[in-house]
C-alpha positions in Angstrom: 0.0 0.0 0.0 1.4 3.4 -1.0 0.3 6.9 -0.3 -1.0 7.0 -3.9 -3.5 4.3 -3.0 -5.2 6.5 -0.3 -8.2 7.6 -2.3 -8.9 4.0 -3.3 -8.5 2.8 0.3 -11.0 5.2 1.6 -13.4 4.4 -1.2 -13.1 0.7 -0.5 -13.8 1.1 3.3 -16.7 3.5 2.6 -18.3 0.9 0.3 -17.4 -2.3 2.2 -18.6 -1.0 5.6 -21.7 1.0 4.3 -24.3 -1.5 5.5 -22.3 -2.7 8.6 -22.7 -1.8 12.2 -19.8 0.7 12.1 -19.8 3.0 9.1 -16.4 4.3 7.9 -15.3 7.2 10.0 -11.9 8.3 8.7 -11.7 11.4 10.9 -12.5 9.4 14.1 -12.6 5.7 14.8 -10.9 4.8 11.6 -8.3 7.6 11.5 -5.5 4.9 11.4 -6.5 4.4 7.7 -5.2 7.8 6.9 -1.9 6.9 8.5 -1.3 3.5 7.1 2.4 3.8 6.6 3.1 5.0 10.2 0.4 2.7 11.8 0.9 -0.5 9.9 3.9 -0.5 7.7 6.6 0.6 10.1 8.5 -1.6 12.4 7.9 -4.7 10.4 4.1 -4.3 10.0 2.2 -4.9 6.8 -0.9 -3.5 5.1 -2.1 -5.6 2.1 -4.5 -4.5 -0.6 -6.1 -7.1 -2.8 -7.0 -5.7 -6.2 -9.3 -6.9 -9.0 -9.9 -5.0 -12.2 -8.4 -1.8 -10.8 -10.4 -1.8 -7.5 -9.5 -2.9 -4.0 -11.6 -5.9 -3.0 -9.9 -6.8 0.3 -7.5 -5.7 2.9 -5.6 -7.0 5.9 -3.0 -5.5 8.2 -0.5 -6.9 10.7 1.2 -4.7 13.2 3.6 -5.4 16.1 2.1 -5.0 19.5 5.0 -6.2 21.7 8.1 -8.2 21.1 7.0 -11.5 19.6 3.4 -10.4 19.3 1.5 -9.1 16.3 -2.1 -8.0 15.8 -4.3 -8.5 12.8 -6.3 -5.4 11.9 -8.5 -4.1 9.1 -9.3 -7.6 7.7 -12.1 -6.8 5.2 -13.4 -8.3 2.0 -15.8 -6.2 -0.1 -19.3 -7.7 0.2 -19.5 -8.2 -3.6 -16.4 -10.5 -3.4 -17.1 -12.6 -0.4 -17.3 -16.4 -0.6 -14.6 -16.7 -3.2 -11.6 -17.5 -1.0 -10.2 -14.0 -1.0 -10.4 -13.6 2.8 -8.9 -17.0 3.3 -5.9 -16.1 1.1 -5.4 -12.7 2.7 -5.6 -14.3 6.2 -3.2 -17.1 5.3 -0.7 -14.6 3.8 -0.8 -12.4 6.9 -0.2 -15.4 9.2 2.7 -16.6 7.0 4.2 -13.1 7.2 3.8 -13.2 11.1 5.7 -16.5 11.2 8.4 -15.1 8.9 8.8 -12.2 11.3 9.2 -14.6 14.2 6.0 -13.7 16.0 5.1 -16.2 18.7 1.5 -15.0 19.0 -1.0 -13.1 16.9 -4.0 -11.3 18.4 -7.1 -9.8 16.9 -10.3 -8.2 18.1 -13.7 -8.4 16.4 -17.4 -8.4 17.1 -19.2 -11.6 18.1 -21.2 -12.5 14.9 -21.7 -15.9 13.4 -20.3 -16.1 9.9 -17.3 -16.9 7.8 -14.8 -14.7 9.6 -15.3 -16.4 13.0 -15.2 -19.8 11.3 -11.9 -18.8 9.6 -10.4 -17.7 12.9 -11.4 -21.0 14.6 -10.2 -23.1 11.7 -6.7 -21.5 12.1 -6.6 -22.2 15.8 -7.5 -18.9 17.3 -8.9 -19.1 20.8 -10.8 -16.6 22.9 -8.8 -14.6 25.4 -9.6 -11.8 27.9 -9.8 -8.2 26.5 -6.3 -7.0 25.6 -7.2 -3.5 24.3 -9.7 -0.6 24.7 -11.5 -0.9 21.4 -15.1 0.0 22.4 -16.6 -1.7 19.4 -14.9 -5.1 19.9 -16.5 -7.8 22.1 -14.4 -10.8 21.1 -10.6 -11.0 21.6 -8.7 -13.9 20.0 -5.1 -15.3 20.0 -3.2 -17.7 17.9 -0.1 -19.4 19.3 2.4 -19.6 16.5 5.0 -21.6 18.4 3.4 -25.0 17.8 2.2 -24.7 14.2 
């Protein structure tokens, strides 16, 4: 992701989250998406854009939280492109990158909702843990131990 991608990133999140519980708020709750390089791509982090026909159709970020610990953020697939394996591929690539960086654990926060994302987390071995951050919108906190996989 480069600064030149910023308009496309904002357009993607505006569209992808339009009908969700938390509409895109780039000046508030989602201000990190206007600081992608500093928030996600520094200190070994990553922010991936999945493109199709010149449009972003998915994103995932991985950022360091503490030595040996990373956090998955901004994992989103556009509603028009769900169910085609794009999320699975993005998620797998982020976990591969976390292992490459030597992370021992990966954390993520989300909302408790049945669906493909929760099944994907469970399939990869994530387990529920106590709250680890102050995200007011999240009500599920998950961890994957990378040392045994």
